[in-house]
All heavy atoms as a GROMACS GRO file, in nm:
protein
  639
    1MET      N    1   6.222   1.461   6.769
    1MET     CA    2   6.117   1.545   6.706
    1MET      C    3   6.040   1.453   6.612
    1MET      O    4   6.101   1.394   6.532
    1MET     CB    5   6.186   1.664   6.628
    1MET     CG    6   6.078   1.761   6.574
    1MET     SD    7   6.151   1.918   6.505
    1MET     CE    8   6.140   1.866   6.329
    2ASN      N    9   5.917   1.456   6.618
    2ASN     CA   10   5.827   1.391   6.507
    2ASN      C   11   5.784   1.503   6.426
    2ASN      O   12   5.822   1.616   6.438
    2ASN     CB   13   5.725   1.300   6.570
    2ASN     CG   14   5.613   1.370   6.650
    2ASN    OD1   15   5.590   1.487   6.629
    2ASN    ND2   16   5.566   1.306   6.741
    3GLU      N   17   5.693   1.471   6.335
    3GLU     CA   18   5.647   1.574   6.232
    3GLU      C   19   5.559   1.680   6.292
    3GLU      O   20   5.565   1.789   6.227
    3GLU     CB   21   5.559   1.491   6.133
    3GLU     CG   22   5.642   1.400   6.048
    3GLU     CD   23   5.554   1.331   5.942
    3GLU    OE1   24   5.453   1.386   5.906
    3GLU    OE2   25   5.606   1.225   5.894
    4ASP      N   26   5.499   1.666   6.414
    4ASP     CA   27   5.411   1.776   6.461
    4ASP      C   28   5.443   1.828   6.604
    4ASP      O   29   5.375   1.914   6.654
    4ASP     CB   30   5.270   1.735   6.456
    4ASP     CG   31   5.232   1.603   6.531
    4ASP    OD1   32   5.335   1.540   6.571
    4ASP    OD2   33   5.116   1.583   6.545
    5GLN      N   34   5.554   1.760   6.665
    5GLN     CA   35   5.577   1.815   6.795
    5GLN      C   36   5.732   1.796   6.833
    5GLN      O   37   5.792   1.713   6.781
    5GLN     CB   38   5.496   1.745   6.906
    5GLN     CG   39   5.512   1.604   6.924
    5GLN     CD   40   5.421   1.537   7.025
    5GLN    OE1   41   5.338   1.606   7.084
    5GLN    NE2   42   5.429   1.410   7.041
    6LEU      N   43   5.776   1.881   6.924
    6LEU     CA   44   5.903   1.865   6.993
    6LEU      C   45   5.887   1.789   7.117
    6LEU      O   46   5.794   1.805   7.197
    6LEU     CB   47   5.970   1.991   7.024
    6LEU     CG   48   6.012   2.093   6.904
    6LEU    CD1   49   6.036   2.223   6.950
    6LEU    CD2   50   6.126   2.028   6.840
    7ILE      N   51   5.973   1.686   7.154
    7ILE     CA   52   5.973   1.610   7.273
    7ILE      C   53   6.101   1.640   7.339
    7ILE      O   54   6.206   1.594   7.290
    7ILE     CB   55   5.948   1.466   7.245
    7ILE    CG1   56   5.811   1.440   7.171
    7ILE    CG2   57   5.944   1.384   7.378
    7ILE    CD1   58   5.805   1.300   7.123
    8LEU      N   59   6.103   1.723   7.441
    8LEU     CA   60   6.225   1.771   7.507
    8LEU      C   61   6.227   1.750   7.650
    8LEU      O   62   6.121   1.727   7.724
    8LEU     CB   63   6.231   1.915   7.485
    8LEU     CG   64   6.222   1.970   7.334
    8LEU    CD1   65   6.206   2.122   7.324
    8LEU    CD2   66   6.360   1.929   7.264
    9LEU      N   67   6.344   1.755   7.708
    9LEU     CA   68   6.366   1.735   7.856
    9LEU      C   69   6.393   1.870   7.916
    9LEU      O   70   6.490   1.936   7.875
    9LEU     CB   71   6.477   1.627   7.885
    9LEU     CG   72   6.495   1.582   8.021
    9LEU    CD1   73   6.379   1.506   8.063
    9LEU    CD2   74   6.625   1.497   8.038
   10THR      N   75   6.320   1.910   8.019
   10THR     CA   76   6.337   2.033   8.088
   10THR      C   77   6.463   2.039   8.178
   10THR      O   78   6.510   1.930   8.202
   10THR     CB   79   6.210   2.084   8.164
   10THR    OG1   80   6.201   2.004   8.278
   10THR    CG2   81   6.085   2.092   8.071
   11THR      N   82   6.487   2.149   8.226
   11THR     CA   83   6.606   2.164   8.321
   11THR      C   84   6.568   2.089   8.454
   11THR      O   85   6.662   2.062   8.531
   11THR     CB   86   6.641   2.304   8.352
   11THR    OG1   87   6.530   2.378   8.393
   11THR    CG2   88   6.708   2.384   8.234
   12GLU      N   89   6.436   2.063   8.480
   12GLU     CA   90   6.395   1.984   8.594
   12GLU      C   91   6.370   1.846   8.560
   12GLU      O   92   6.310   1.759   8.634
   12GLU     CB   93   6.263   2.043   8.648
   12GLU     CG   94   6.285   2.184   8.708
   12GLU     CD   95   6.184   2.282   8.645
   12GLU    OE1   96   6.101   2.244   8.568
   12GLU    OE2   97   6.196   2.405   8.676
   13ASN      N   98   6.432   1.790   8.461
   13ASN     CA   99   6.414   1.653   8.409
   13ASN      C  100   6.281   1.602   8.385
   13ASN      O  101   6.246   1.485   8.402
   13ASN     CB  102   6.489   1.560   8.510
   13ASN     CG  103   6.639   1.569   8.498
   13ASN    OD1  104   6.691   1.599   8.392
   13ASN    ND2  105   6.701   1.542   8.609
   14LYS      N  106   6.188   1.688   8.340
   14LYS     CA  107   6.058   1.660   8.302
   14LYS      C  108   6.042   1.667   8.153
   14LYS      O  109   6.083   1.752   8.087
   14LYS     CB  110   5.956   1.748   8.364
   14LYS     CG  111   5.948   1.748   8.512
   14LYS     CD  112   5.845   1.849   8.567
   14LYS     CE  113   5.854   1.846   8.726
   14LYS     NZ  114   5.774   1.943   8.792
   15GLU      N  115   5.980   1.560   8.088
   15GLU     CA  116   5.960   1.552   7.949
   15GLU      C  117   5.842   1.644   7.912
   15GLU      O  118   5.739   1.639   7.973
   15GLU     CB  119   5.935   1.412   7.902
   15GLU     CG  120   5.919   1.395   7.756
   15GLU     CD  121   5.897   1.262   7.711
   15GLU    OE1  122   5.999   1.189   7.682
   15GLU    OE2  123   5.779   1.221   7.700
   16VAL      N  124   5.854   1.733   7.814
   16VAL     CA  125   5.741   1.814   7.753
   16VAL      C  126   5.729   1.783   7.618
   16VAL      O  127   5.828   1.759   7.542
   16VAL     CB  128   5.766   1.967   7.790
   16VAL    CG1  129   5.765   1.998   7.936
   16VAL    CG2  130   5.898   2.018   7.726
   17LYS      N  131   5.603   1.782   7.573
   17LYS     CA  132   5.580   1.776   7.429
   17LYS      C  133   5.521   1.904   7.385
   17LYS      O  134   5.413   1.942   7.434
   17LYS     CB  135   5.477   1.657   7.411
   17LYS     CG  136   5.537   1.525   7.454
   17LYS     CD  137   5.445   1.408   7.437
   17LYS     CE  138   5.517   1.270   7.472
   17LYS     NZ  139   5.418   1.155   7.453
   18ILE      N  140   5.579   1.963   7.293
   18ILE     CA  141   5.535   2.092   7.240
   18ILE      C  142   5.501   2.086   7.095
   18ILE      O  143   5.584   2.065   7.014
   18ILE     CB  144   5.655   2.199   7.264
   18ILE    CG1  145   5.702   2.206   7.408
   18ILE    CG2  146   5.607   2.335   7.216
   18ILE    CD1  147   5.821   2.281   7.434
   19PRO      N  148   5.369   2.117   7.070
   19PRO     CA  149   5.323   2.115   6.923
   19PRO      C  150   5.411   2.226   6.847
   19PRO      O  151   5.427   2.333   6.887
   19PRO     CB  152   5.190   2.158   6.932
   19PRO     CG  153   5.141   2.123   7.068
   19PRO     CD  154   5.257   2.141   7.150
   20LEU      N  155   5.460   2.185   6.732
   20LEU     CA  156   5.548   2.286   6.652
   20LEU      C  157   5.466   2.406   6.628
   20LEU      O  158   5.529   2.517   6.619
   20LEU     CB  159   5.588   2.212   6.524
   20LEU     CG  160   5.680   2.094   6.532
   20LEU    CD1  161   5.712   2.044   6.394
   20LEU    CD2  162   5.805   2.120   6.612
   21SER      N  163   5.345   2.398   6.592
   21SER     CA  164   5.259   2.520   6.566
   21SER      C  165   5.248   2.615   6.686
   21SER      O  166   5.209   2.733   6.665
   21SER     CB  167   5.124   2.478   6.518
   21SER     OG  168   5.059   2.406   6.620
   22HIS      N  169   5.275   2.578   6.796
   22HIS     CA  170   5.264   2.668   6.922
   22HIS      C  171   5.395   2.734   6.958
   22HIS      O  172   5.407   2.816   7.042
   22HIS     CB  173   5.223   2.578   7.044
   22HIS     CG  174   5.084   2.537   7.032
   22HIS    ND1  175   5.007   2.476   7.129
   22HIS    CD2  176   4.992   2.530   6.921
   22HIS    CE1  177   4.887   2.447   7.090
   22HIS    NE2  178   4.880   2.475   6.954
   23VAL      N  179   5.509   2.695   6.884
   23VAL     CA  180   5.640   2.758   6.921
   23VAL      C  181   5.644   2.896   6.872
   23VAL      O  182   5.627   2.922   6.743
   23VAL     CB  183   5.756   2.676   6.867
   23VAL    CG1  184   5.885   2.743   6.892
   23VAL    CG2  185   5.758   2.538   6.930
   24GLU      N  186   5.668   2.994   6.958
   24GLU     CA  187   5.688   3.134   6.904
   24GLU      C  188   5.827   3.183   6.895
   24GLU      O  189   5.870   3.259   6.812
   24GLU     CB  190   5.612   3.224   7.003
   24GLU     CG  191   5.464   3.214   6.998
   24GLU     CD  192   5.383   3.318   7.076
   24GLU    OE1  193   5.446   3.370   7.166
   24GLU    OE2  194   5.266   3.331   7.052
   25ARG      N  195   5.914   3.124   7.000
   25ARG     CA  196   6.050   3.176   7.005
   25ARG      C  197   6.138   3.070   7.063
   25ARG      O  198   6.100   3.003   7.159
   25ARG     CB  199   6.064   3.308   7.092
   25ARG     CG  200   6.198   3.366   7.091
   25ARG     CD  201   6.204   3.486   7.166
   25ARG     NE  202   6.179   3.454   7.308
   25ARG     CZ  203   6.177   3.537   7.403
   25ARG    NH1  204   6.192   3.660   7.389
   25ARG    NH2  205   6.158   3.495   7.527
   26VAL      N  206   6.258   3.063   7.014
   26VAL     CA  207   6.358   2.970   7.077
   26VAL      C  208   6.490   3.063   7.105
   26VAL      O  209   6.536   3.132   7.014
   26VAL     CB  210   6.402   2.852   6.987
   26VAL    CG1  211   6.515   2.772   7.048
   26VAL    CG2  212   6.276   2.762   6.955
   27GLN      N  213   6.534   3.062   7.230
   27GLN     CA  214   6.646   3.155   7.277
   27GLN      C  215   6.734   3.073   7.366
   27GLN      O  216   6.687   3.020   7.461
   27GLN     CB  217   6.591   3.280   7.329
   27GLN     CG  218   6.706   3.372   7.360
   27GLN     CD  219   6.653   3.509   7.413
   27GLN    OE1  220   6.531   3.539   7.421
   27GLN    NE2  221   6.744   3.602   7.440
   28GLY      N  222   6.868   3.075   7.335
   28GLY     CA  223   6.969   3.019   7.425
   28GLY      C  224   7.019   3.110   7.526
   28GLY      O  225   7.032   3.226   7.508
   29PHE      N  226   7.061   3.056   7.644
   29PHE     CA  227   7.114   3.132   7.758
   29PHE      C  228   7.239   3.058   7.803
   29PHE      O  229   7.242   2.942   7.809
   29PHE     CB  230   7.014   3.141   7.868
   29PHE     CG  231   6.890   3.231   7.842
   29PHE    CD1  232   6.782   3.179   7.789
   29PHE    CD2  233   6.902   3.361   7.868
   29PHE    CE1  234   6.677   3.252   7.762
   29PHE    CE2  235   6.786   3.447   7.840
   29PHE     CZ  236   6.675   3.392   7.778
   30ASP      N  237   7.337   3.137   7.833
   30ASP     CA  238   7.461   3.078   7.869
   30ASP      C  239   7.536   3.183   7.954
   30ASP      O  240   7.554   3.302   7.909
   30ASP     CB  241   7.554   3.047   7.749
   30ASP     CG  242   7.680   2.984   7.772
   30ASP    OD1  243   7.700   2.931   7.888
   30ASP    OD2  244   7.766   2.974   7.693
   31GLY      N  245   7.562   3.159   8.070
   31GLY     CA  246   7.621   3.261   8.161
   31GLY      C  247   7.676   3.206   8.294
   31GLY      O  248   7.682   3.080   8.311
   32ILE      N  249   7.697   3.297   8.380
   32ILE     CA  250   7.758   3.260   8.513
   32ILE      C  251   7.669   3.329   8.620
   32ILE      O  252   7.644   3.444   8.619
   32ILE     CB  253   7.903   3.309   8.524
   32ILE    CG1  254   7.989   3.240   8.419
   32ILE    CG2  255   7.951   3.294   8.672
   32ILE    CD1  256   8.137   3.294   8.422
   33HIS      N  257   7.630   3.245   8.726
   33HIS     CA  258   7.565   3.298   8.833
   33HIS      C  259   7.664   3.362   8.918
   33HIS      O  260   7.775   3.323   8.931
   33HIS     CB  261   7.501   3.177   8.921
   33HIS     CG  262   7.386   3.117   8.845
   33HIS    ND1  263   7.267   3.169   8.832
   33HIS    CD2  264   7.383   2.994   8.788
   33HIS    CE1  265   7.179   3.084   8.772
   33HIS    NE2  266   7.246   2.980   8.745
   34THR      N  267   7.632   3.478   8.983
   34THR     CA  268   7.728   3.548   9.076
   34THR      C  269   7.665   3.543   9.217
   34THR      O  270   7.549   3.544   9.235
   34THR     CB  271   7.753   3.690   9.034
   34THR    OG1  272   7.630   3.758   9.019
   34THR    CG2  273   7.811   3.695   8.892
   35SER      N  274   7.764   3.552   9.313
   35SER     CA  275   7.722   3.566   9.452
   35SER      C  276   7.797   3.676   9.502
   35SER      O  277   7.905   3.714   9.477
   35SER     CB  278   7.763   3.438   9.528
   35SER     OG  279   7.686   3.324   9.493
   36ASP      N  280   7.728   3.749   9.603
   36ASP     CA  281   7.788   3.861   9.668
   36ASP      C  282   7.840   3.822   9.801
   36ASP      O  283   7.756   3.780   9.889
   36ASP     CB  284   7.678   3.972   9.688
   36ASP     CG  285   7.740   4.102   9.748
   36ASP    OD1  286   7.856   4.109   9.768
   36ASP    OD2  287   7.663   4.194   9.774
   37ILE      N  288   7.965   3.820   9.820
   37ILE     CA  289   8.022   3.785   9.947
   37ILE      C  290   8.097   3.899  10.010
   37ILE      O  291   8.211   3.932   9.948
   37ILE     CB  292   8.118   3.658   9.931
   37ILE    CG1  293   8.029   3.535   9.881
   37ILE    CG2  294   8.187   3.625  10.069
   37ILE    CD1  295   8.102   3.413   9.874
   38GLY      N  296   8.049   3.964  10.114
   38GLY     CA  297   8.116   4.080  10.165
   38GLY      C  298   8.130   4.197  10.067
   38GLY      O  299   8.230   4.264  10.080
   39GLY      N  300   8.034   4.216   9.989
   39GLY     CA  301   8.042   4.330   9.894
   39GLY      C  302   8.124   4.296   9.767
   39GLY      O  303   8.136   4.383   9.689
   40VAL      N  304   8.166   4.172   9.759
   40VAL     CA  305   8.252   4.139   9.634
   40VAL      C  306   8.178   4.025   9.551
   40VAL      O  307   8.123   3.929   9.610
   40VAL     CB  308   8.386   4.079   9.678
   40VAL    CG1  309   8.466   4.024   9.559
   40VAL    CG2  310   8.467   4.183   9.752
   41SER      N  311   8.157   4.052   9.433
   41SER     CA  312   8.089   3.953   9.342
   41SER      C  313   8.179   3.851   9.304
   41SER      O  314   8.294   3.879   9.257
   41SER     CB  315   8.021   4.021   9.221
   41SER     OG  316   7.919   4.101   9.259
   42ILE      N  317   8.147   3.718   9.316
   42ILE     CA  318   8.226   3.609   9.272
   42ILE      C  319   8.147   3.522   9.181
   42ILE      O  320   8.030   3.513   9.197
   42ILE     CB  321   8.296   3.538   9.388
   42ILE    CG1  322   8.194   3.468   9.476
   42ILE    CG2  323   8.392   3.625   9.470
   42ILE    CD1  324   8.252   3.369   9.578
   43ALA      N  325   8.213   3.450   9.099
   43ALA     CA  326   8.145   3.350   9.010
   43ALA      C  327   8.104   3.237   9.098
   43ALA      O  328   8.175   3.185   9.172
   43ALA     CB  329   8.228   3.308   8.900
   44ALA      N  330   7.972   3.192   9.085
   44ALA     CA  331   7.922   3.086   9.168
   44ALA      C  332   7.866   2.966   9.082
   44ALA      O  333   7.793   2.886   9.131
   44ALA     CB  334   7.805   3.139   9.255
   45GLY      N  335   7.911   2.949   8.966
   45GLY     CA  336   7.866   2.844   8.885
   45GLY      C  337   7.816   2.896   8.742
   45GLY      O  338   7.761   3.005   8.737
   46SER      N  339   7.816   2.811   8.647
   46SER     CA  340   7.755   2.847   8.519
   46SER      C  341   7.623   2.776   8.491
   46SER      O  342   7.589   2.682   8.558
   46SER     CB  343   7.854   2.806   8.412
   46SER     OG  344   7.871   2.664   8.407
   47TYR      N  345   7.559   2.831   8.391
   47TYR     CA  346   7.428   2.777   8.354
   47TYR      C  347   7.419   2.781   8.204
   47TYR      O  348   7.478   2.864   8.134
   47TYR     CB  349   7.312   2.852   8.422
   47TYR     CG  350   7.304   2.999   8.381
   47TYR    CD1  351   7.231   3.038   8.271
   47TYR    CD2  352   7.364   3.095   8.459
   47TYR    CE1  353   7.220   3.174   8.237
   47TYR    CE2  354   7.347   3.228   8.430
   47TYR     CZ  355   7.274   3.272   8.313
   47TYR     OH  356   7.271   3.400   8.283
   48GLN      N  357   7.344   2.682   8.142
   48GLN     CA  358   7.314   2.674   7.994
   48GLN      C  359   7.178   2.613   7.992
   48GLN      O  360   7.148   2.516   8.045
   48GLN     CB  361   7.423   2.592   7.926
   48GLN     CG  362   7.554   2.651   7.906
   48GLN     CD  363   7.633   2.566   7.813
   48GLN    OE1  364   7.610   2.445   7.796
   48GLN    NE2  365   7.729   2.630   7.753
   49TYR      N  366   7.089   2.686   7.920
   49TYR     CA  367   6.962   2.628   7.879
   49TYR      C  368   6.900   2.696   7.761
   49TYR      O  369   6.955   2.804   7.717
   49TYR     CB  370   6.857   2.640   8.001
   49TYR     CG  371   6.827   2.772   8.046
   49TYR    CD1  372   6.712   2.836   7.985
   49TYR    CD2  373   6.896   2.840   8.139
   49TYR    CE1  374   6.675   2.962   8.030
   49TYR    CE2  375   6.863   2.973   8.184
   49TYR     CZ  376   6.742   3.032   8.122
   49TYR     OH  377   6.707   3.152   8.162
   50VAL      N  378   6.802   2.644   7.702
   50VAL     CA  379   6.725   2.699   7.587
   50VAL      C  380   6.592   2.721   7.637
   50VAL      O  381   6.527   2.634   7.690
   50VAL     CB  382   6.732   2.608   7.466
   50VAL    CG1  383   6.647   2.674   7.352
   50VAL    CG2  384   6.877   2.586   7.422
   51GLU      N  385   6.546   2.852   7.611
   51GLU     CA  386   6.405   2.879   7.651
   51GLU      C  387   6.329   2.866   7.526
   51GLU      O  388   6.350   2.925   7.418
   51GLU     CB  389   6.393   3.014   7.709
   51GLU     CG  390   6.243   3.059   7.735
   51GLU     CD  391   6.235   3.188   7.802
   51GLU    OE1  392   6.258   3.290   7.719
   51GLU    OE2  393   6.196   3.206   7.911
   52VAL      N  394   6.217   2.784   7.534
   52VAL     CA  395   6.115   2.773   7.431
   52VAL      C  396   5.987   2.844   7.466
   52VAL      O  397   5.926   2.798   7.571
   52VAL     CB  398   6.091   2.620   7.390
   52VAL    CG1  399   5.981   2.615   7.280
   52VAL    CG2  400   6.223   2.559   7.349
   53LYS      N  401   5.952   2.952   7.402
   53LYS     CA  402   5.824   3.017   7.435
   53LYS      C  403   5.727   2.986   7.339
   53LYS      O  404   5.740   2.972   7.226
   53LYS     CB  405   5.851   3.174   7.425
   53LYS     CG  406   5.742   3.261   7.460
   53LYS     CD  407   5.771   3.399   7.457
   53LYS     CE  408   5.664   3.499   7.501
   53LYS     NZ  409   5.535   3.459   7.499
   54THR      N  410   5.607   2.942   7.390
   54THR     CA  411   5.495   2.889   7.314
   54THR      C  412   5.387   2.996   7.330
   54THR      O  413   5.398   3.103   7.392
   54THR     CB  414   5.446   2.760   7.359
   54THR    OG1  415   5.385   2.776   7.493
   54THR    CG2  416   5.561   2.651   7.366
   55THR      N  417   5.273   2.970   7.258
   55THR     CA  418   5.162   3.061   7.265
   55THR      C  419   5.098   3.070   7.402
   55THR      O  420   5.028   3.172   7.436
   55THR     CB  421   5.053   3.012   7.164
   55THR    OG1  422   5.021   2.879   7.189
   55THR    CG2  423   5.105   3.031   7.021
   56SER      N  424   5.131   2.970   7.490
   56SER     CA  425   5.060   2.974   7.624
   56SER      C  426   5.162   2.978   7.739
   56SER      O  427   5.122   3.008   7.852
   56SER     CB  428   4.968   2.865   7.642
   56SER     OG  429   5.029   2.741   7.629
   57SER      N  430   5.289   2.944   7.724
   57SER     CA  431   5.383   2.934   7.830
   57SER      C  432   5.530   2.931   7.783
   57SER      O  433   5.546   2.946   7.657
   57SER     CB  434   5.354   2.815   7.919
   57SER     OG  435   5.367   2.698   7.843
   58SER      N  436   5.623   2.919   7.871
   58SER     CA  437   5.762   2.901   7.819
   58SER      C  438   5.827   2.780   7.907
   58SER      O  439   5.780   2.756   8.022
   58SER     CB  440   5.838   3.036   7.837
   58SER     OG  441   5.857   3.061   7.974
   59PHE      N  442   5.933   2.724   7.850
   59PHE     CA  443   5.996   2.614   7.909
   59PHE      C  444   6.145   2.633   7.908
   59PHE      O  445   6.194   2.678   7.805
   59PHE     CB  446   5.965   2.478   7.840
   59PHE     CG  447   5.819   2.453   7.831
   59PHE    CD1  448   5.740   2.490   7.721
   59PHE    CD2  449   5.761   2.382   7.928
   59PHE    CE1  450   5.602   2.463   7.717
   59PHE    CE2  451   5.620   2.356   7.928
   59PHE     CZ  452   5.540   2.390   7.830
   60LYS      N  453   6.207   2.603   8.017
   60LYS     CA  454   6.358   2.604   8.022
   60LYS      C  455   6.409   2.463   7.985
   60LYS      O  456   6.381   2.363   8.060
   60LYS     CB  457   6.411   2.635   8.153
   60LYS     CG  458   6.394   2.789   8.192
   60LYS     CD  459   6.461   2.820   8.319
   60LYS     CE  460   6.437   2.972   8.350
   60LYS     NZ  461   6.496   3.004   8.475
   61ILE      N  462   6.467   2.451   7.867
   61ILE     CA  463   6.503   2.318   7.814
   61ILE      C  464   6.657   2.294   7.842
   61ILE      O  465   6.734   2.378   7.819
   61ILE     CB  466   6.483   2.317   7.663
   61ILE    CG1  467   6.326   2.346   7.640
   61ILE    CG2  468   6.523   2.183   7.608
   61ILE    CD1  469   6.234   2.252   7.711
   62ALA      N  470   6.681   2.174   7.893
   62ALA     CA  471   6.821   2.147   7.932
   62ALA      C  472   6.910   2.132   7.808
   62ALA      O  473   6.858   2.093   7.701
   62ALA     CB  474   6.826   2.002   7.998
   63ARG      N  475   7.029   2.171   7.806
   63ARG     CA  476   7.130   2.148   7.697
   63ARG      C  477   7.176   2.012   7.695
   63ARG      O  478   7.243   1.966   7.793
   63ARG     CB  479   7.242   2.256   7.703
   63ARG     CG  480   7.202   2.399   7.688
   63ARG     CD  481   7.157   2.439   7.547
   63ARG     NE  482   7.238   2.385   7.443
   63ARG     CZ  483   7.338   2.443   7.386
   63ARG    NH1  484   7.375   2.568   7.428
   63ARG    NH2  485   7.411   2.400   7.289
   64ASN      N  486   7.141   1.931   7.606
   64ASN     CA  487   7.203   1.793   7.583
   64ASN      C  488   7.192   1.769   7.434
   64ASN      O  489   7.120   1.836   7.363
   64ASN     CB  490   7.126   1.698   7.673
   64ASN     CG  491   6.993   1.668   7.643
   64ASN    OD1  492   6.947   1.663   7.528
   64ASN    ND2  493   6.905   1.666   7.742
   65ALA      N  494   7.256   1.661   7.405
   65ALA     CA  495   7.268   1.618   7.250
   65ALA      C  496   7.125   1.601   7.186
   65ALA      O  497   7.104   1.656   7.076
   65ALA     CB  498   7.364   1.507   7.233
   66GLU      N  499   7.037   1.530   7.252
   66GLU     CA  500   6.907   1.509   7.196
   66GLU      C  501   6.831   1.630   7.175
   66GLU      O  502   6.770   1.654   7.081
   66GLU     CB  503   6.835   1.402   7.279
   66GLU     CG  504   6.704   1.365   7.231
   66GLU     CD  505   6.697   1.299   7.091
   66GLU    OE1  506   6.805   1.232   7.060
   66GLU    OE2  507   6.600   1.313   7.018
   67ASN      N  508   6.824   1.716   7.284
   67ASN     CA  509   6.743   1.833   7.283
   67ASN      C  510   6.806   1.930   7.181
   67ASN      O  511   6.727   1.991   7.092
   67ASN     CB  512   6.743   1.909   7.419
   67ASN     CG  513   6.649   1.854   7.523
   67ASN    OD1  514   6.569   1.767   7.485
   67ASN    ND2  515   6.660   1.887   7.648
   68ASP      N  516   6.941   1.945   7.175
   68ASP     CA  517   7.002   2.041   7.083
   68ASP      C  518   6.968   2.004   6.940
   68ASP      O  519   6.937   2.076   6.850
   68ASP     CB  520   7.144   2.044   7.101
   68ASP     CG  521   7.180   2.116   7.230
   68ASP    OD1  522   7.089   2.176   7.298
   68ASP    OD2  523   7.304   2.128   7.265
   69SER      N  524   6.969   1.866   6.912
   69SER     CA  525   6.944   1.811   6.775
   69SER      C  526   6.807   1.842   6.732
   69SER      O  527   6.788   1.888   6.621
   69SER     CB  528   6.967   1.660   6.778
   69SER     OG  529   6.940   1.611   6.649
   70GLN      N  530   6.712   1.817   6.821
   70GLN     CA  531   6.569   1.852   6.790
   70GLN      C  532   6.544   1.997   6.762
   70GLN      O  533   6.477   2.034   6.669
   70GLN     CB  534   6.477   1.798   6.906
   70GLN     CG  535   6.460   1.652   6.902
   70GLN     CD  536   6.344   1.615   6.998
   70GLN    OE1  537   6.228   1.649   6.976
   70GLN    NE2  538   6.377   1.543   7.102
   71LEU      N  539   6.599   2.082   6.852
   71LEU     CA  540   6.585   2.223   6.833
   71LEU      C  541   6.644   2.278   6.711
   71LEU      O  542   6.586   2.354   6.640
   71LEU     CB  543   6.629   2.298   6.965
   71LEU     CG  544   6.553   2.274   7.084
   71LEU    CD1  545   6.622   2.325   7.205
   71LEU    CD2  546   6.422   2.342   7.081
   72LEU      N  547   6.760   2.225   6.680
   72LEU     CA  548   6.835   2.274   6.556
   72LEU      C  549   6.750   2.228   6.438
   72LEU      O  550   6.734   2.304   6.341
   72LEU     CB  551   6.974   2.219   6.554
   72LEU     CG  552   7.055   2.247   6.425
   72LEU    CD1  553   7.058   2.403   6.421
   72LEU    CD2  554   7.194   2.185   6.426
   73THR      N  555   6.710   2.105   6.434
   73THR     CA  556   6.622   2.056   6.321
   73THR      C  557   6.492   2.139   6.306
   73THR      O  558   6.460   2.173   6.194
   73THR     CB  559   6.590   1.903   6.337
   73THR    OG1  560   6.703   1.831   6.351
   73THR    CG2  561   6.503   1.860   6.227
   74PHE      N  562   6.438   2.170   6.413
   74PHE     CA  563   6.315   2.257   6.406
   74PHE      C  564   6.343   2.391   6.356
   74PHE      O  565   6.281   2.436   6.262
   74PHE     CB  566   6.252   2.277   6.546
   74PHE     CG  567   6.144   2.381   6.558
   74PHE    CD1  568   6.023   2.359   6.499
   74PHE    CD2  569   6.171   2.497   6.620
   74PHE    CE1  570   5.931   2.460   6.503
   74PHE    CE2  571   6.078   2.600   6.625
   74PHE     CZ  572   5.961   2.584   6.568
   75MET      N  573   6.453   2.458   6.397
   75MET     CA  574   6.482   2.593   6.356
   75MET      C  575   6.520   2.596   6.207
   75MET      O  576   6.477   2.682   6.142
   75MET     CB  577   6.592   2.645   6.438
   75MET     CG  578   6.550   2.691   6.579
   75MET     SD  579   6.669   2.785   6.678
   75MET     CE  580   6.804   2.658   6.692
   76LEU      N  581   6.600   2.496   6.162
   76LEU     CA  582   6.626   2.483   6.019
   76LEU      C  583   6.507   2.458   5.934
   76LEU      O  584   6.492   2.517   5.830
   76LEU     CB  585   6.727   2.378   5.999
   76LEU     CG  586   6.868   2.404   6.058
   76LEU    CD1  587   6.963   2.274   6.040
   76LEU    CD2  588   6.939   2.526   5.988
   77SER      N  589   6.410   2.382   5.979
   77SER     CA  590   6.288   2.359   5.905
   77SER      C  591   6.203   2.480   5.892
   77SER      O  592   6.126   2.493   5.803
   77SER     CB  593   6.217   2.243   5.965
   77SER     OG  594   6.148   2.270   6.089
   78GLN      N  595   6.216   2.566   5.989
   78GLN     CA  596   6.129   2.690   5.999
   78GLN      C  597   6.200   2.806   5.939
   78GLN      O  598   6.148   2.916   5.932
   78GLN     CB  599   6.097   2.731   6.138
   78GLN     CG  600   6.019   2.609   6.212
   78GLN     CD  601   5.881   2.589   6.142
   78GLN    OE1  602   5.802   2.684   6.130
   78GLN    NE2  603   5.862   2.464   6.109
   79GLY      N  604   6.333   2.792   5.900
   79GLY     CA  605   6.406   2.899   5.844
   79GLY      C  606   6.445   2.993   5.954
   79GLY      O  607   6.462   3.115   5.924
   80LYS      N  608   6.457   2.960   6.077
   80LYS     CA  609   6.490   3.042   6.189
   80LYS      C  610   6.628   3.028   6.229
   80LYS      O  611   6.684   2.922   6.206
   80LYS     CB  612   6.396   3.023   6.311
   80LYS     CG  613   6.252   3.039   6.279
   80LYS     CD  614   6.166   3.008   6.407
   80LYS     CE  615   6.026   3.032   6.367
   80LYS     NZ  616   5.931   3.057   6.475
   81ARG      N  617   6.688   3.137   6.294
   81ARG     CA  618   6.824   3.111   6.338
   81ARG      C  619   6.820   3.123   6.484
   81ARG      O  620   6.738   3.188   6.547
   81ARG     CB  621   6.915   3.217   6.286
   81ARG     CG  622   6.880   3.366   6.324
   81ARG     CD  623   6.989   3.466   6.261
   81ARG     NE  624   6.973   3.591   6.333
   81ARG     CZ  625   7.028   3.622   6.441
   81ARG    NH1  626   7.107   3.551   6.506
   81ARG    NH2  627   7.013   3.750   6.488
   82ALA      N  628   6.924   3.062   6.553
   82ALA     CA  629   6.929   3.072   6.693
   82ALA      C  630   6.970   3.211   6.747
   82ALA      O  631   7.047   3.283   6.673
   82ALA     CB  632   7.047   2.976   6.749
   83VAL      N  633   6.912   3.241   6.857
   83VAL     CA  634   6.933   3.374   6.909
   83VAL      C  635   7.021   3.367   7.038
   83VAL      O  636   7.019   3.273   7.105
   83VAL     CB  637   6.808   3.442   6.952
   83VAL    CG1  638   6.831   3.583   7.016
   83VAL    CG2  639   6.720   3.457   6.836
   0.00000   0.00000   0.00000
């Protein structure tokens, strides 16, 4: 993170630069995908990402040390808490 933007890696391995003034919401997601096999739901893998909603779009941000550090620093500087 620099003084005016977040530089993050999306879940598709694309770098995005998001101006801090455009961030509206940061929300974490953590869960399990399910599959229906013969009428029985089974766990089919887990997922973790952070959604950053801006004034014009939203991005699914990969969970990794660099992204998490930038997002935490941003939220603390804004007085926001993780959802």
